[in-house]
Structure formats: structure tokens, C-alpha cells
N, C-alpha and C positions, 0 to 999 in steps of 0.2 A: 517437418520443417528443416532447413538446412542448418546443421550445427555449426558449420564453418561461418556462415553469414551471421548467426546469432552471436557467436563469440567475437566476430569482428566488430558488429555494431556495438557489442557490450564494451569492448576495449575503446572504441571511438567515443562512446558516451562517457567513459571514465576521463579521457583527455579533455573533452569539452566540459565536463564537471569542474576539473582543476582550473580551466582557463577562465572561468567565470568568478569574478571576485565575490559574488553574492553567496558562494558556497560557504564562506566563512560565517555569514549570518545564519544560513540554513543549518549548519552543523554545530553552531555554539549558542547563538542567542535564542533560537527557536527551542531547542531542547531545555534551555535554562528557564524559559517562560513556562513551558509544559510542566516541568518538575516543580517549580515554585508555586504555581496555581494549584496543582494537584495536592502538594503538601499542606498548603494553607486550607484547602477545603477538607482535608481529612486529617488534620494535625493530631486529633484526639483518638484516632483509631488505634486498634492493636498493631504490633509491629509487622505481623504477617500481612494484615490487610493493607498497611501502608506500603509494603513491599510490592503488593499486587498493583496498587494505585500508581506507583512510580513506573512499574513495568507497563501498565496501560497507557500512560502518558507517552512512553517510548513507542508503543504500538501506534498511537496517533501520529507521531512523527514519521514512522515507517510508512504508514499509509499515505500521508501527504507526500512524501518524497516519491514513492512509487507512482502515484497519480501524476506528479509533476513530470517524471521522466517518460511515462508513457503517453500522456496527453499532450503536454505543452511542447514535447518534441516535435509533434505534428504541426503545431502552431508556428514554431521557429522555422521548420522546413518551408512552410507556406510563405512566411514573411520574407525569407531570403530567395524565394522563387525556385527552390530546388524539390518541392514535393512532387511535382509532375514528373521530374526526371527519376526520382526514386520509384514512381509507379511504372515507368517505362523501362527500368533496369532489369537485368535477369533475376535479381534477388527481389523477392516480394517485399512490400511494405510491412506486411505482418511479421516477417522474420526480423526486420530492422527494428521495429518497435519492440518486439519481444526481447531483443538484446538490450535495448535502452531501459526497458522496464525492469529487467533482471539487475542491471547495474545500480539503478535507482534504489531497488529494494535492499541490496547489499549495502549500499551507502546509508540507507535508512536504518540499518542495524546500528550504525554509529550514533544515531539519534538516541537509541535506547541505552547504548553503553554510556554515553555522555550524561544522560538523565541519572543513571545510577551513580555515576561519579559525583555529579552535583549533590545528589541526595546524601551521599556517604561523606563527601569532604566538607561541603559548605554547611549542611544541615545536621551532620553527625547522626544520620539515621542508621540503625542497625539493620542490615540487610539479611533477611532469613527466607530461604527458598527450601521448601520441603523436599522437592525432587529436582535437583540441579540438572541431571542428564535429560530427564524428560522435559525440563524448561528449555534447554538448548534445542532440543528436537522440536519442540512447539515452535520456537522462533523460527527455525529453519522452514518448518511447514508453512507458517504464516507468510514468510518471505515469498516462497514459491506461489502460494495461493493469491497473495496481493498482486504479483506479477501477472498471473492469469487474469484476474479481475481488471487490472490495469489495461491489458490488451483488449478485452472486450470493450471498456469504456472509451478506449481511444477511438474506436470507430465513430463516436459521436463527434469527436474533435475534428475528424476528416470532413465531416458534413456540416459542421457548425461554423458560423462566422462570428459567434460571440463566445469564443473559447474561454476568455478570462472569467466571465460570469459563470459560465457552465462548470469550469474547474472549481470555483469557489463553492457552487452548490453541491457538487458531488463530494468535495472533501469534508465540508462541515456537516452535510447531511449524514454522512457515515458515522461521524462523531456521536450524533444524537441518536440515530435509528439503531445503531449496533450495540447500544448499552455498554460501551467499553468503560465508562467511568460510573455506571450505576446499573442496578438490575433492570431487565427488560420488563419486569412487572410494573415499573414506574410509567411505562409508555401506554398510550391507548391501545385497546385490543385490536382495532383495525389496522394499526401500524405494524404489528408484531409479524405478520406473514412476510412483509418486506424485509424485516430483520433476519429472518430465518434463511433467506436466499442470498444473503451477503457473508462471505467468509470472515470479514472482521468480527462479526457476531461470535462465530464459533471459535475463532482464534482468541477472543477474549476469554471464552469459557474454559478452553484447555489450559491457558495461562493461569487462570484463577485456580484450577485444580492443582497445577504443579507447584504453585506458591503457597496456597493456604491449607489444602486438604492433607491430612496425614497419610491417606492411602488414595491411590488413583483408582476411581470407580467407573461406573458405567457412563457417567457424565462426560468424563475425559475421552474415553474410547469412542463414544457416539459423536463427540465433536470432531475427533481425528477422521473418522469416517465421512462425516458431512463435509469437512474441508476438502478431502480427496474427491469426493463425488462432485461437489460444486466446482472445483477447479477444473476437472475434466469437462463438465458442461460449459464452463466459461470458455475453455480453449476451443471446443467444438463450435460453440455459437459465434466466437470471434472469427474463427476460419471461415465460417459460412458468411458472416457479414462482410468480411474483407473481399471475399470472392464476388459478392454481389456489388459492392462499392467499386471495385476494379472494373467490372462490366459497365456500370452506370457512368463513371467518370470518363470512360473512353467514348461513350456514346455522346455525352453532353459537352465534353471538353471545357468544363468550367471549374476545374480543380484549382487552377491558378489564381483565381479571384480571391482577394484577401478580405 
């Protein structure tokens, strides 16, 4: 991928983000709702468990923000009639979406920070993280892996004409399937294979280790490895699908249809 294109798209996505008034809602009201619901559900849990629950609520916000940046950016480009011009430009659409997904993931970190601020200031929660440096590293790893998954899923937005419904399905399905707020053992056995191929599942696992466990064990390191492997798979699959889509839309010339 072209680093210059990715950085330029990332910078442009940041400007577009600030230009939309709805960002105030996304960065304040949404994290507040996530934090409040999480704390009400688990208000009688030990402090370390509550810290993880608040972090998990932030991860949910980060995933929603990344999906919004990677997927809905395609919808917006199609709505304004610029998607076909991006396909025809020297820079590939894949690189542009990668930059926008990265910016959305970075801005999604603010969701998590704001959730912690709400829990600490408004609810007086005692924040306890067993491994703070590993926690920060886990967040950065989640940010990159969510961006890779967002790029892969954005191929569906290019082909779909029902992007709003698709986005809601992908966002809330991940909340349920990935066991972010509860153990995967609560899910039916036939659902768990899908959970294991989604990086939010492993992201929740390594965050749980950094917050709750006194020592980082095999579960943490296996989660890190799985996130790395799956992220590479996402990027390779996304690149392959975008090359196929690029060929197909040039043949059919129907990309402009909204």
C-alpha cells in the first residue's frame, strides 16, 4: 500500500470528522451510554472486573467508530457521486479506506478514554489495571486489528445498496458474537467458531488479562498471536477482494448507482 496515500486519506478523514456536528454525539453521548449501561449491569462486581467492563464498553465504541469510518465512508462517497472517481484515480480505493479506517480507530480511542473519565468522575469508580503498559499495548493492537477488519468489511459496503442495515448488523453482531461483555461460554457452541475468527474476541481476551489477572499468562500471548495472524489474513483477503471488485465494476460500470 502507498503510505503517502494512506496518511493523506487519514488526514482528510480527520478534517471531515471535525466538520460533521454529529461527532459531538459520537464522542460524548455514545460513550456515556456505553459506560452507564455497563456499570448498571455489573455494579456489584469487584473493582477489577468493573474496570474491565468499562474498558470493554470503550472497545465497543472503538469498533463502532472503526466500522463507521471504513464502511460508511464508501456510502458517503457513493452518495456524493465521487466513488467512481476514486476508483479511477491513481490511488486505489483500498488505500483511501485504510487511511479513513485508521483515523476512525484512533478517534475511537477517545471513546474508551471518555468512558473511563465518566466512570471515574461521575460514578466514582476506582480504576485498577494490573498491567498498565500491556494494557496500552493491547489497545494499540486492537486499534490496528480493527482497522484491518474494517477494510475487509468495507468491501461489502462497496457492493451493497443497503449499507445502513448492513452496518447495523455488523456492528451489533460483533457486540454479541465476540463476547466483549460476557464469556463466550454463554454463546451456543455453533456460534463460537465465528467468534474465533473475529479480532474483537481476542482483543477482549487480552484486555481482560491486562486488567484482571495478576500475571500475564498463555491466554494473553495466544490472544496477541491470534490478533496478529487474523489481521494479516484480513489485509490479504481485503486486498484480494478489492482487486476483484475493481475489475468487476470496470466491466459492469454500475458503481455509481446508489
